[in-house]
C-alpha positions as CSV (number, residue, x, y, z in Angstrom):
1,M,144.4,9.3,7.1
2,S,146.1,10.6,10.4
3,N,143.5,11.5,13.5
4,E,145.9,15.0,13.2
5,M,144.3,15.4,10.1
6,D,140.5,14.4,11.4
7,E,140.9,17.0,13.6
8,V,142.2,20.4,11.6
9,R,139.1,19.6,9.2
10,L,137.0,19.4,12.5
11,K,138.6,22.7,13.5
12,L,137.9,24.4,10.2
13,A,134.1,22.8,9.9
14,Q,134.0,24.6,12.8
15,T,134.7,28.0,12.1
16,A,133.0,27.7,8.7
17,A,129.7,27.4,10.7
18,E,130.7,29.8,12.8
19,L,131.1,32.1,10.3
20,H,127.9,31.2,8.6
21,T,126.3,31.7,11.5
22,F,127.5,34.9,12.3
23,T,126.4,36.2,8.6
24,L,122.9,34.6,9.2
25,K,122.7,37.1,12.7
26,F,123.4,40.0,10.3
27,G,120.4,39.5,8.4
28,D,118.2,38.9,11.4
29,E,119.1,42.0,13.0
30,L,118.5,43.7,9.1
31,G,114.9,41.9,9.5
32,R,113.9,43.9,12.5
33,K,114.0,47.1,10.5
34,P,111.8,48.1,7.6
35,P,112.1,47.4,5.4
36,Y,113.2,44.6,6.1
37,K,110.9,43.2,8.5
38,G,109.8,39.9,8.7
39,L,112.5,38.9,7.0
40,D,115.8,37.3,8.5
41,G,118.8,35.5,7.2
42,M,120.0,35.6,4.1
43,D,116.7,36.7,2.9
44,A,117.7,39.8,4.3
45,I,120.9,40.0,3.6
46,V,119.9,39.8,-0.2
47,L,117.4,42.6,0.2
48,Y,120.0,44.4,1.6
49,L,122.7,44.0,-1.2
50,V,119.7,43.6,-3.6
51,N,118.6,48.0,-2.4
52,K,122.4,48.9,-2.0
53,H,124.0,47.7,-5.2
54,H,121.3,47.0,-7.3
55,W,122.5,43.3,-7.9
56,L,120.0,40.4,-8.6
57,P,118.5,38.6,-6.0
58,A,119.6,35.0,-7.9
59,D,123.9,36.8,-7.9
60,V,123.6,37.4,-4.3
61,R,123.0,34.2,-3.9
62,A,125.0,33.0,-6.0
63,I,128.3,34.8,-4.0
64,S,130.1,32.1,-1.9
65,Q,130.5,32.9,1.7
66,E,133.7,34.0,2.0
67,D,132.7,36.7,-0.7
68,L,129.5,37.5,0.7
69,R,131.6,38.6,4.4
70,I,134.2,40.2,2.3
71,V,131.0,42.6,0.7
72,L,129.5,43.3,4.1
73,N,132.3,43.6,5.4
74,E,131.6,47.6,6.5
75,E,128.0,46.6,8.0
76,L,129.2,43.3,9.7
77,S,132.1,45.4,11.8
78,T,129.5,48.1,12.5
79,K,126.7,45.8,12.6
80,P,123.2,47.8,11.8
């Protein structure tokens, strides 16, 4: 493996972690307001999507991080 490939993989992993953290912070913000108060991160996002779309919690948790950001695009761009 080349050093260049290692750097690309590291950058990709860092970017994925930053996007995941951004999404979880959105959940933290949701958790500051009813009916999500007391929840944070992914738990608040799950309840939000269950309430909004009537999806099952297991179905929400099965969504990939990339697809989750697509589903939450409007919310993530306006913040709660």
